[in-house]
Backbone bond lengths (Angstrom), bond angles and torsions (degrees), N, CA, C in turn:
res aa  C-N    CA-C-N  psi(-1)  N-CA   C-N-CA  omega(-1)  CA-C   N-CA-C  phi
1 X - - - 1.464 - - 1.523 109.33 -
2 X 1.343 116.67 118.70 1.456 120.25 -178.28 1.510 110.53 -96.95
3 X 1.337 115.41 166.76 1.450 120.04 -177.45 1.504 113.45 -63.61
4 X 1.354 117.50 -33.65 1.456 119.56 -179.02 1.522 111.98 -90.26
5 X 1.325 117.46 -4.59 1.471 122.17 176.55 1.532 109.19 -133.96
6 X 1.341 116.50 65.35 1.471 120.26 -173.06 1.522 114.58 -69.01
7 X 1.349 117.38 -11.25 1.467 119.84 -179.93 1.526 112.07 -109.99
8 X 1.327 117.09 14.75 1.463 120.88 179.66 1.524 109.91 -58.27
9 X 1.325 116.00 130.86 1.455 121.16 178.68 1.519 114.57 86.14
10 X 1.340 117.73 -1.42 1.463 120.91 -179.64 1.532 110.50 -99.23
11 X 1.333 115.04 147.79 1.456 122.53 177.28 1.524 109.45 -105.50
12 X 1.324 117.05 128.70 1.457 120.72 -174.44 1.520 111.81 -132.69
13 X 1.336 114.92 140.45 1.459 122.66 171.94 1.526 107.96 -108.74
14 X 1.321 116.96 129.98 1.464 122.27 176.67 1.513 108.23 -124.49
15 X 1.322 117.61 122.93 1.464 120.85 177.89 1.527 110.10 -95.49
16 X 1.325 115.18 162.09 1.457 119.09 -177.56 1.511 111.70 59.72
17 X 1.331 115.83 37.12 1.474 120.84 -167.97 1.513 114.24 -90.81
18 X 1.332 118.99 0.14 1.463 118.99 -171.00 1.517 114.11 -79.62
19 X 1.344 117.79 -18.92 1.470 119.00 -175.88 1.519 109.68 -158.79
20 X 1.334 115.67 174.72 1.458 121.01 174.97 1.511 113.06 57.73
21 X 1.332 115.79 -138.10 1.459 120.53 -179.14 1.519 111.54 -62.09
22 X 1.327 117.98 -36.70 1.462 120.18 -179.55 1.515 112.44 -58.57
23 X 1.322 116.82 -42.60 1.466 120.11 178.89 1.527 111.12 -66.90
24 X 1.335 116.72 -37.58 1.466 119.96 177.61 1.523 110.99 -67.72
25 X 1.328 116.92 -36.48 1.467 120.20 175.98 1.527 110.09 -63.35
26 X 1.330 116.24 -41.37 1.462 119.68 179.10 1.527 110.51 -59.68
27 X 1.321 116.56 -44.05 1.462 120.00 179.60 1.529 111.19 -64.24
28 X 1.341 116.21 -45.18 1.465 120.20 -177.71 1.527 111.29 -65.70
29 X 1.320 117.42 -41.30 1.469 120.74 -178.85 1.524 110.44 -68.49
30 X 1.320 116.67 -37.26 1.463 118.16 179.48 1.521 110.89 -68.88
31 X 1.335 116.06 -41.76 1.467 118.46 177.02 1.523 110.99 -61.35
32 X 1.351 115.84 -30.55 1.467 120.17 179.70 1.520 112.02 -80.40
33 X 1.350 116.91 -1.75 1.461 120.75 172.21 1.502 116.77 102.91
34 X 1.337 120.06 0.26 1.459 121.60 -176.04 1.520 111.89 -74.83
35 X 1.332 115.79 149.47 1.456 121.79 165.67 1.520 106.66 -85.73
36 X 1.338 117.69 134.62 1.454 121.35 -168.29 1.518 113.27 -120.25
37 X 1.334 114.61 141.78 1.453 122.60 162.50 1.521 105.96 -117.45
38 X 1.322 116.27 112.77 1.456 122.14 -176.93 1.520 109.18 -99.78
39 X 1.329 116.24 129.37 1.460 121.06 -177.59 1.518 110.55 -120.58
40 X 1.309 116.49 140.34 1.464 122.81 175.46 1.522 107.75 -166.80
41 X 1.323 115.69 169.40 1.467 119.33 -178.82 1.521 112.68 -80.38
42 X 1.331 118.10 -20.94 1.465 121.68 -173.78 1.521 110.52 -104.55
43 X 1.314 116.50 103.05 1.464 121.63 -175.41 1.524 111.63 -63.22
44 X 1.336 117.08 -41.53 1.461 120.20 -176.07 1.527 111.29 -62.06
45 X 1.344 116.38 -44.12 1.464 120.23 -179.58 1.525 110.77 -67.30
46 X 1.319 116.74 -38.38 1.463 120.70 176.86 1.523 111.22 -61.08
47 X 1.316 115.93 -45.95 1.462 120.02 -178.47 1.531 110.62 -63.09
48 X 1.337 116.36 -37.48 1.462 119.74 178.80 1.528 110.30 -65.15
49 X 1.346 116.61 -41.37 1.466 120.40 178.20 1.523 110.49 -63.60
50 X 1.327 116.70 -45.03 1.464 120.24 -179.96 1.525 110.77 -60.57
51 X 1.327 115.63 -37.61 1.460 119.97 177.85 1.522 111.23 -65.10
52 X 1.330 116.44 -42.68 1.465 120.59 178.03 1.523 111.20 -63.46
53 X 1.331 115.94 -41.67 1.461 119.89 -179.20 1.520 111.47 -67.31
54 X 1.303 116.52 -24.65 1.461 120.08 -179.70 1.508 113.03 -64.86
55 X 1.332 117.48 -17.83 1.460 121.21 179.15 1.524 112.64 -84.37
56 X 1.348 116.94 -4.84 1.460 121.16 -178.11 1.529 109.75 -112.39
57 X 1.340 117.80 153.60 1.464 119.78 176.28 1.520 110.57 -70.84
58 X 1.330 116.29 147.33 1.458 119.35 178.48 1.510 110.91 156.29
59 X 1.334 115.59 -168.34 1.455 120.88 -178.33 1.519 112.36 -79.50
60 X 1.333 115.47 -174.44 1.464 121.69 179.31 1.523 110.58 -66.62
61 X 1.322 116.48 151.61 1.462 122.08 175.87 1.521 108.43 -128.41
62 X 1.325 115.87 114.64 1.458 122.71 177.52 1.522 108.28 -118.26
63 X 1.327 117.45 159.35 1.456 120.08 -177.39 1.520 110.82 -135.21
64 X 1.338 115.16 155.90 1.459 121.95 172.46 1.517 108.07 -147.89
65 X 1.336 116.49 129.28 1.463 119.34 175.87 1.523 108.55 -89.30
66 X 1.318 115.85 124.02 1.465 120.78 -176.37 1.521 109.68 -162.23
67 X 1.319 115.74 148.42 1.459 122.85 175.38 1.525 108.03 -102.18
68 X 1.340 117.14 104.12 1.463 120.14 -176.42 1.523 111.98 -73.30
69 X 1.331 117.05 -1.67 1.454 120.37 174.12 1.516 112.78 -77.87
70 X 1.330 116.67 3.16 1.465 121.95 177.44 1.519 109.70 -127.73
71 X 1.324 116.50 155.58 1.461 120.60 176.73 1.525 110.84 -60.40
72 X 1.336 115.77 -43.49 1.464 119.69 -177.94 1.519 110.89 -64.69
73 X 1.336 116.85 -38.31 1.453 120.17 -179.86 1.517 112.71 -65.75
74 X 1.333 116.46 -43.86 1.463 120.17 178.08 1.519 110.67 -62.72
75 X 1.321 116.27 -42.23 1.464 119.67 179.46 1.524 110.29 -64.76
76 X 1.326 117.20 -36.45 1.462 121.29 178.73 1.531 110.65 -61.82
77 X 1.326 117.00 -39.92 1.465 120.62 178.26 1.525 110.60 -63.55
78 X 1.334 116.39 -48.08 1.470 118.82 -178.49 1.519 111.97 -68.27
79 X 1.320 117.77 -34.43 1.463 119.83 176.28 1.529 110.36 -63.34
80 X 1.335 116.16 -40.71 1.467 119.74 178.19 1.524 110.63 -65.69
81 X 1.333 116.79 -37.33 1.465 119.86 178.31 1.520 110.75 -65.62
82 X 1.339 116.88 -43.08 1.468 120.29 178.34 1.528 110.72 -62.11
83 X 1.327 117.09 -36.30 1.462 120.39 -179.46 1.517 111.86 -72.78
84 X 1.332 117.00 -21.65 1.467 121.50 -174.29 1.523 113.67 -101.38
85 X 1.337 116.54 -32.51 1.463 121.28 -171.14 1.527 110.96 -122.75
86 X 1.329 115.63 149.89 1.459 119.24 173.36 1.521 111.68 -84.29
87 X 1.334 116.78 -16.17 1.465 121.92 175.69 1.533 107.60 -154.73
88 X 1.333 115.42 163.77 1.458 120.51 177.27 1.522 108.67 -117.87
89 X 1.329 116.20 122.72 1.461 120.97 -177.26 1.526 112.82 -101.75
90 X 1.334 116.69 -32.69 1.467 120.87 -173.37 1.522 110.31 -140.88
91 X 1.325 115.83 134.96 1.455 122.23 171.47 1.523 107.69 -126.09
92 X 1.330 116.40 122.95 1.459 121.63 177.03 1.524 108.38 -112.29
93 X 1.328 116.86 110.72 1.458 122.14 178.76 1.522 109.03 -90.15
94 X 1.333 114.61 91.25 1.459 120.69 -177.01 1.530 112.67 -106.62
95 X 1.327 117.85 -23.35 1.461 121.29 -175.70 1.526 111.12 -58.17
96 X 1.329 116.21 132.10 1.466 120.42 180.00 1.518 109.45 -162.16
97 X 1.328 114.44 156.89 1.460 121.24 172.72 1.524 108.16 -123.90
98 X 1.313 115.89 157.98 1.464 120.78 -179.37 1.515 112.24 -70.48
99 X 1.316 116.33 -37.96 1.452 120.07 -173.69 1.520 110.61 79.05
100 X 1.324 117.73 176.15 1.468 120.96 -178.02 1.523 111.68 -66.56
101 X 1.316 115.64 146.50 1.463 122.42 -178.67 1.525 108.57 -112.99
102 X 1.328 115.47 131.25 1.456 120.84 -179.63 1.513 110.07 132.09
103 X 1.327 118.80 176.97 1.464 121.87 179.86 1.526 111.21 -56.68
104 X 1.318 116.92 142.99 1.463 121.99 -173.74 1.522 112.31 -54.97
105 X 1.329 117.42 -39.22 1.467 119.73 -176.04 1.519 112.83 -73.44
106 X 1.329 116.30 -12.69 1.461 120.15 177.09 1.523 112.48 -99.56
107 X 1.329 117.70 -9.74 1.468 121.07 -177.83 1.525 111.14 -67.67
108 X 1.321 115.36 146.19 1.454 120.59 169.72 1.530 108.56 -65.55
109 X 1.330 116.01 123.32 1.466 119.66 -172.04 1.532 112.01 -65.50
110 X 1.320 116.76 -39.42 1.464 119.01 179.45 1.526 110.89 -64.96
111 X 1.323 117.12 -38.32 1.464 120.63 178.24 1.523 110.72 -68.17
112 X 1.324 116.79 -36.86 1.471 121.18 178.06 1.518 110.14 -61.75
113 X 1.320 115.79 -49.61 1.471 119.61 -179.69 1.527 111.34 -65.44
114 X 1.326 117.24 -36.10 1.461 120.28 179.42 1.529 111.05 -63.48
115 X 1.336 116.96 -36.00 1.463 120.34 177.61 1.527 110.85 -64.89
116 X 1.319 116.90 -40.76 1.468 120.37 176.90 1.525 110.38 -62.94
117 X 1.325 116.53 -40.93 1.465 120.48 -179.61 1.525 111.39 -61.66
118 X 1.331 117.20 -42.50 1.459 120.44 -177.96 1.519 112.32 -78.85
119 X 1.338 116.93 -46.50 1.469 121.22 -169.78 1.521 113.71 -82.16
120 X 1.334 117.12 -27.77 1.468 120.42 -179.88 1.525 111.68 -113.57
121 X 1.313 116.25 -56.15 1.459 119.13 -175.52 1.526 111.85 -67.68
122 X 1.336 117.24 -32.21 1.465 119.34 177.88 1.524 112.72 -58.82
123 X 1.347 118.40 -54.76 1.465 119.33 176.14 1.524 113.57 -59.50
124 X 1.339 117.18 -38.89 1.468 119.64 179.17 1.521 109.78 -62.55
125 X 1.319 117.06 -44.21 1.467 120.68 178.35 1.529 110.82 -55.86
126 X 1.331 115.33 -50.02 1.462 119.37 -176.56 1.525 111.78 -66.13
127 X 1.325 116.77 -38.05 1.466 119.90 177.85 1.520 111.01 -62.62
128 X 1.320 116.75 -42.86 1.469 120.26 179.60 1.524 111.43 -60.23
129 X 1.327 115.77 -36.40 1.455 119.96 179.82 1.526 112.28 -78.98
130 X 1.334 116.48 -32.71 1.469 120.27 -172.02 1.517 114.01 -85.79
131 X 1.334 117.73 -37.20 1.469 120.10 -172.01 1.527 112.71 -57.72
132 X 1.342 120.64 -48.67 1.474 118.37 179.71 1.520 112.87 -58.90
133 X 1.333 116.71 -39.83 1.474 120.73 178.74 1.514 110.50 -64.94
134 X 1.327 117.36 -45.30 1.462 120.29 177.21 1.525 111.07 -58.99
135 X 1.335 115.11 -43.42 1.459 119.66 -179.18 1.516 112.17 -60.42
136 X 1.325 116.82 -41.35 1.470 119.94 179.30 1.519 111.58 -65.44
137 X 1.342 116.45 -25.84 1.460 120.43 -179.92 1.515 113.58 -90.26
138 X 1.315 117.63 3.73 1.460 120.88 178.17 1.509 114.90 101.59
139 X 1.344 117.24 2.68 1.459 119.43 176.78 1.517 112.11 123.72
140 X 1.321 115.16 -175.60 1.452 120.56 -179.32 1.508 111.19 171.10
141 X 1.323 115.32 -168.48 1.460 121.12 -177.13 1.521 110.08 -134.51
142 X 1.333 116.01 131.28 1.461 122.41 174.34 1.523 107.51 -113.57
143 X 1.324 115.77 132.13 1.467 121.87 -179.59 1.523 108.23 -123.75
144 X 1.333 116.18 117.14 1.450 122.04 179.36 1.525 109.57 -104.70
145 X 1.319 117.06 126.24 1.456 120.59 179.53 1.521 109.89 -82.15
146 X 1.329 115.37 118.04 1.458 121.39 176.58 1.522 108.25 -88.16
147 X 1.326 117.51 -162.06 1.457 119.16 -179.37 1.505 111.18 179.94
148 X 1.315 115.76 -176.62 1.452 121.72 -176.67 1.509 112.87 -57.14
149 X 1.319 116.25 129.14 1.454 121.87 -179.23 1.510 113.45 106.23
150 X 1.326 118.38 -8.17 1.458 120.85 -177.75 1.526 112.43 -75.49
151 X 1.322 117.38 -25.16 1.471 119.68 -177.01 1.522 112.96 -120.43
152 X 1.317 117.51 4.06 1.455 120.54 178.40 1.513 109.72 -168.32
153 X 1.316 116.08 165.03 1.459 120.07 -177.93 1.526 111.33 -60.31
154 X 1.324 115.30 139.96 1.468 120.47 174.88 1.527 108.52 -133.87
155 X 1.326 116.70 81.61 1.465 119.71 -177.92 1.513 112.56 -58.10
156 X 1.325 114.64 144.34 1.466 124.59 178.94 1.528 113.50 80.10
157 X 1.318 116.37 2.33 1.465 121.34 176.14 1.532 109.19 -133.66
158 X 1.319 116.91 45.97 1.463 120.76 -169.43 1.522 112.87 -63.19
159 X 1.336 118.79 -42.45 1.466 119.88 -177.90 1.526 110.62 -63.63
160 X 1.322 116.49 -47.56 1.460 120.99 -179.73 1.525 110.96 -63.06
161 X 1.338 116.47 -45.38 1.466 120.22 -177.85 1.523 111.49 -65.07
162 X 1.317 117.22 -42.83 1.464 120.72 179.44 1.521 110.63 -63.93
163 X 1.331 116.67 -43.46 1.460 120.15 -179.40 1.526 111.35 -63.27
164 X 1.333 117.13 -44.64 1.461 119.84 -177.59 1.525 112.07 -71.02
165 X 1.328 117.48 -34.72 1.466 119.57 175.05 1.520 110.10 -63.97
166 X 1.334 116.43 -45.00 1.458 120.00 177.05 1.511 112.06 -60.90
167 X 1.340 116.67 -37.16 1.460 120.28 -179.27 1.527 111.46 -66.55
168 X 1.334 116.79 -37.46 1.466 119.31 178.39 1.524 110.48 -66.63
169 X 1.336 117.32 -42.82 1.464 119.00 178.06 1.521 110.79 -65.95
170 X 1.323 116.96 -39.42 1.465 119.95 176.31 1.518 110.58 -60.58
171 X 1.317 116.61 -38.70 1.465 121.23 177.37 1.519 110.74 -57.49
172 X 1.322 116.80 -45.89 1.469 120.98 179.92 1.529 110.88 -63.18
173 X 1.335 116.27 -45.89 1.459 120.63 -178.08 1.524 110.76 -64.62
174 X 1.335 116.44 -47.68 1.462 119.76 -177.94 1.529 111.15 -64.32
175 X 1.328 116.61 -34.50 1.469 119.40 177.77 1.522 110.61 -59.81
176 X 1.326 116.92 -41.33 1.466 120.36 178.03 1.529 111.28 -67.94
177 X 1.323 115.90 -40.96 1.460 119.41 -177.21 1.529 112.31 -70.29
178 X 1.328 117.31 -34.38 1.467 120.98 -173.02 1.522 113.82 -97.14
179 X 1.330 116.35 0.76 1.463 119.29 -176.60 1.534 111.43 -57.81
180 X 1.318 116.89 -41.85 1.460 120.46 -178.80 1.518 113.88 -66.57
181 X 1.323 116.93 -16.31 1.463 121.39 177.54 1.523 112.13 -92.57
182 X 1.327 116.50 -2.09 1.458 120.09 -178.86 1.511 113.37 80.16
183 X 1.341 117.27 18.95 1.462 121.52 -178.55 1.524 109.63 -101.78
184 X 1.326 116.61 121.30 1.459 122.58 175.53 1.520 109.29 -91.11
185 X 1.334 116.26 141.76 1.462 120.77 -179.55 1.527 108.33 -134.89
186 X 1.310 117.07 121.24 1.459 121.63 -179.80 1.521 110.82 -137.31
187 X 1.330 115.08 159.27 1.460 121.53 176.20 1.523 109.09 -116.00
188 X 1.313 115.15 147.96 1.464 121.68 -178.34 1.522 109.72 -123.63
189 X 1.332 115.82 127.21 1.457 121.80 170.07 1.525 106.68 -94.15
190 X 1.332 119.07 108.48 1.465 120.38 -170.71 1.518 114.61 -79.92
191 X 1.329 117.82 -15.25 1.455 119.89 -174.94 1.526 111.07 90.29
192 X 1.311 116.43 -179.98 1.471 121.94 -179.08 1.525 109.16 -78.49
193 X 1.331 115.98 121.64 1.458 121.32 -176.22 1.525 110.16 -124.20
194 X 1.332 117.60 144.39 1.468 121.06 -179.90 1.524 111.86 -76.06
195 X 1.323 116.48 82.59 1.459 122.82 -174.58 1.531 110.65 -122.11
196 X 1.326 114.95 177.49 1.465 120.46 177.16 1.524 111.32 -62.38
197 X 1.329 117.74 -29.57 1.458 119.78 177.65 1.526 110.96 -61.27
198 X 1.329 116.32 -40.96 1.466 118.92 177.97 1.523 111.33 -68.17
199 X 1.319 116.63 -32.03 1.463 119.00 176.12 1.524 110.86 -65.01
200 X 1.327 116.76 -34.64 1.462 120.45 175.47 1.524 110.86 -64.57
201 X 1.344 115.82 -39.99 1.461 120.32 179.24 1.525 109.79 -63.41
202 X 1.320 116.24 -46.98 1.462 119.50 -179.17 1.527 110.98 -64.45
203 X 1.314 116.90 -39.03 1.459 120.80 179.54 1.527 110.97 -65.69
204 X 1.348 117.09 -35.08 1.457 120.79 -179.59 1.523 111.66 -64.62
205 X 1.335 117.08 -30.16 1.458 121.40 176.70 1.511 113.51 86.38
206 X 1.317 115.34 169.17 1.460 121.63 -177.57 1.521 111.36 -62.68
207 X 1.331 117.14 -37.33 1.455 120.09 -176.26 1.504 113.24 -59.57
208 X 1.330 118.35 -41.06 1.462 122.39 -178.98 1.525 112.02 -89.01
209 X 1.335 116.65 -45.19 1.463 120.51 -173.60 1.520 113.28 -83.67
210 X 1.334 117.28 -24.58 1.458 120.18 -173.25 1.518 109.96 91.74
211 X 1.329 115.50 151.65 1.462 120.66 -174.23 1.521 112.36 -61.50
212 X 1.334 117.90 -42.86 1.470 120.87 -175.13 1.520 111.28 -62.10
213 X 1.342 117.76 -52.58 1.461 120.42 -177.82 1.520 111.36 -67.69
214 X 1.322 117.34 -38.10 1.460 120.14 179.06 1.524 110.71 -61.89
215 X 1.332 117.05 -47.13 1.460 120.44 -177.89 1.524 111.51 -67.34
216 X 1.337 117.17 -37.83 1.468 120.35 177.22 1.523 110.13 -62.51
217 X 1.332 116.39 -45.08 1.465 120.60 179.19 1.528 110.78 -62.28
218 X 1.313 116.19 -44.52 1.466 120.02 -178.37 1.535 111.21 -61.95
219 X 1.341 116.91 -45.09 1.472 120.50 -179.80 1.520 111.46 -62.05
220 X 1.333 115.68 -44.52 1.457 119.00 -177.50 1.525 111.47 -66.10
221 X 1.320 116.95 -40.96 1.460 120.03 -179.24 1.514 111.89 -70.12
222 X 1.319 116.35 -35.38 1.457 119.69 178.03 1.528 110.93 -67.88
223 X 1.336 116.25 -37.79 1.467 120.18 178.73 1.531 110.47 -68.66
224 X 1.358 115.40 -38.61 1.472 121.58 178.05 1.525 111.59 46.40
225 X 1.331 116.27 49.33 1.462 121.63 -176.40 1.524 110.29 -89.13
226 X 1.311 117.31 106.73 1.460 121.77 -179.64 1.519 111.66 -62.58
227 X 1.337 116.70 -22.98 1.474 119.81 179.74 1.519 112.37 -68.01
228 X 1.338 117.01 -14.77 1.461 120.32 179.17 1.518 111.63 -60.42
229 X 1.340 117.03 -24.81 1.463 120.92 -178.91 1.529 112.81 -81.33
230 X 1.320 117.23 -14.83 1.461 119.93 -171.65 1.529 112.82 -65.02
231 X 1.331 117.14 -45.00 1.469 119.85 -176.92 1.526 112.08 -66.10
232 X 1.351 120.12 -49.62 1.467 117.90 178.58 1.521 113.21 -63.12
233 X 1.334 117.70 -35.41 1.463 119.59 177.61 1.525 110.60 -65.85
234 X 1.328 116.87 -42.21 1.467 120.53 179.74 1.520 110.83 -65.61
235 X 1.334 117.44 -39.16 1.468 120.42 178.22 1.526 110.63 -63.65
236 X 1.327 117.53 -42.04 1.463 120.16 179.54 1.525 111.38 -65.09
237 X 1.335 117.32 -39.57 1.462 119.83 175.87 1.526 110.15 -62.07
238 X 1.323 116.53 -42.37 1.462 121.14 177.86 1.522 110.97 -59.17
239 X 1.331 117.39 -46.79 1.468 121.03 -177.87 1.521 111.88 -69.21
240 X 1.323 117.49 -25.54 1.464 120.88 177.05 1.520 112.06 -79.26
241 X 1.318 116.95 -20.47 1.463 121.44 -172.80 1.528 112.07 -90.47
242 X 1.330 114.42 169.63 1.469 120.55 178.21 1.518 111.82 -66.51
243 X 1.330 117.96 -16.94 1.463 121.00 -179.67 1.522 112.32 -63.31
244 X 1.335 117.14 -24.03 1.465 120.50 -178.28 1.526 113.15 -95.48
245 X 1.303 117.47 13.01 1.459 121.17 179.32 1.532 110.07 -53.91
246 X 1.323 116.43 131.74 1.457 120.66 -179.55 1.517 113.59 93.67
247 X 1.328 117.79 -9.73 1.471 121.85 179.40 1.520 107.95 -101.65
248 X 1.323 117.17 115.71 1.457 120.77 -177.46 1.522 110.02 -155.78
249 X 1.323 115.49 151.91 1.461 120.99 178.00 1.508 114.08 74.63
250 X 1.341 118.03 27.09 1.465 121.51 -174.80 1.531 111.59 -118.96
251 X 1.319 114.64 150.76 1.457 122.53 169.40 1.519 106.88 -106.02
252 X 1.323 116.37 115.65 1.457 121.41 -174.81 1.525 110.84 -116.54
253 X 1.321 115.56 132.50 1.450 121.30 175.84 1.518 109.54 -86.16
254 X 1.324 115.46 124.67 1.461 119.42 179.46 1.518 111.51 -65.09
255 X 1.331 116.44 -30.26 1.453 120.37 -173.96 1.528 113.92 -91.15
256 X 1.326 117.91 -30.61 1.465 119.68 -167.86 1.524 115.30 -116.94
257 X 1.321 118.94 -21.85 1.472 119.70 -176.75 1.532 111.20 -91.65
258 X 1.341 117.45 146.61 1.474 120.97 -179.75 1.528 111.12 -81.58
259 X 1.323 115.84 60.26 1.459 119.80 -170.54 1.532 113.36 -67.13
260 X 1.307 117.57 -25.49 1.463 119.10 178.73 1.528 111.79 -65.25
261 X 1.338 117.30 -24.84 1.460 121.80 -178.31 1.525 113.16 -94.04
262 X 1.337 118.06 -1.73 1.455 120.57 -172.74 1.536 114.98 -62.85
263 X 1.341 119.38 -31.99 1.466 117.08 178.47 1.529 113.57 -54.76
264 X 1.330 117.31 -30.70 1.470 119.49 179.49 1.528 111.43 -77.26
265 X 1.340 117.09 -11.39 1.464 120.96 -179.19 1.531 111.90 -115.85
266 X 1.342 117.09 17.16 1.462 120.76 -173.84 1.524 112.32 -58.01
267 X 1.325 117.67 -39.51 1.464 120.32 -178.54 1.526 111.00 -65.33
268 X 1.339 116.92 -42.81 1.461 120.25 178.04 1.525 111.00 -65.45
269 X 1.323 116.83 -38.81 1.455 119.89 177.78 1.523 110.99 -60.52
270 X 1.320 116.29 -47.73 1.461 120.87 -177.39 1.517 112.15 -63.24
271 X 1.315 116.83 -28.20 1.465 120.64 -175.22 1.521 113.55 -90.37
272 X 1.349 117.92 -8.15 1.455 119.57 -173.96 1.513 113.38 -133.78
273 X 1.333 115.99 -165.30 1.457 120.90 -176.30 1.527 112.72 -117.19
274 X 1.329 116.71 23.82 1.463 120.45 177.07 1.524 109.65 -63.75
275 X 1.340 116.96 138.14 1.461 124.58 -179.99 1.534 112.49 63.14
276 X 1.351 116.25 38.91 1.457 120.85 174.72 1.532 109.18 -130.99
277 X 1.331 116.45 165.45 1.458 121.14 176.75 1.530 109.63 -81.64
278 X 1.332 117.08 128.72 1.463 120.58 179.76 1.523 110.62 -144.19
279 X 1.348 115.69 153.44 1.451 121.80 175.89 1.527 109.75 -77.07
280 X 1.329 116.88 139.26 1.461 121.90 178.00 1.528 108.66 -97.96
281 X 1.310 116.61 125.95 1.465 120.93 178.64 1.529 110.19 -99.75
282 X 1.327 115.29 168.46 1.462 119.76 177.50 1.524 110.77 -59.87
283 X 1.314 116.70 -39.39 1.465 120.78 -179.24 1.519 111.42 -63.23
284 X 1.345 117.22 -34.91 1.460 120.41 177.86 1.525 111.59 -59.77
285 X 1.310 116.91 -25.95 1.453 122.27 -178.49 1.531 112.20 -103.78
286 X 1.333 116.31 15.90 1.461 120.61 177.08 1.501 114.06 74.23
287 X 1.337 118.38 20.06 1.458 122.28 -179.58 1.522 109.58 -103.21
288 X 1.316 117.16 126.49 1.462 122.13 -175.33 1.523 111.15 -91.07
289 X 1.335 115.92 56.47 1.467 119.89 -178.53 1.526 111.85 -77.55
290 X 1.335 116.06 -22.18 1.463 118.92 -179.14 1.531 112.64 -84.08
291 X 1.326 117.03 -9.56 1.462 120.77 179.51 1.516 111.65 65.65
292 X 1.295 116.48 -139.38 1.470 121.94 -175.31 1.514 112.62 -87.66
293 X 1.325 117.68 0.77 1.455 119.08 -176.52 1.512 112.33 -66.56
């Protein structure tokens, strides 16, 4: 494994790989040397990406069309991985949908539940299928993509926020459960990216999305900066590589956290609750509401 190909010899599954961040992850992982199984619901777009990647040096690129928001779809992805690889080293749960936008009581209920199925239950399904296989192969790395609403309220995006918050907590729990199998599990907050999800926000308008989210989406789409994908892709490659050994159960911001330096702080990370979800008490904010108790 060389410095410029830190994933050489590793087998990786990336979901939601046909466009946006998923496609950028596919490019970054292939450049890093990984053999890839790319999963998405749109076969035509996947095939086009695989064709484009074929012009660049890197590992194998295989594809499977599947909806990980269903039990059958998740099983289809893992069956394709078993048919392609002798072991699974990396699973990147990137597939997600925006879900309905607007106040929760006005959301279409079927669309709300469908967002939970894709954004939360989909990654959980794949993790349940992947962890035992990874464990038998000596370990691996699971990377769950978090998003807006996971660490604070995000009004008008309740389905997405609830799913991503649940996914971060699941990441922490699974990291503890799978530690003995040598499987690392982390979540990544990629930051605001110029994707189709932001186009949905802008299309929904200020009335449904709220001024803050609408303006953020508009600015990002107008800037259309392809470099915005570089940091989250690099963080995911880092978490998939041996360089992140000892780092597990964390939510890391691609834009704001010093993740490149974390290997030197692995012992402190393991011993504490840095980069995890926690309840804030009055005492944490210097308020003496508990009195002398």
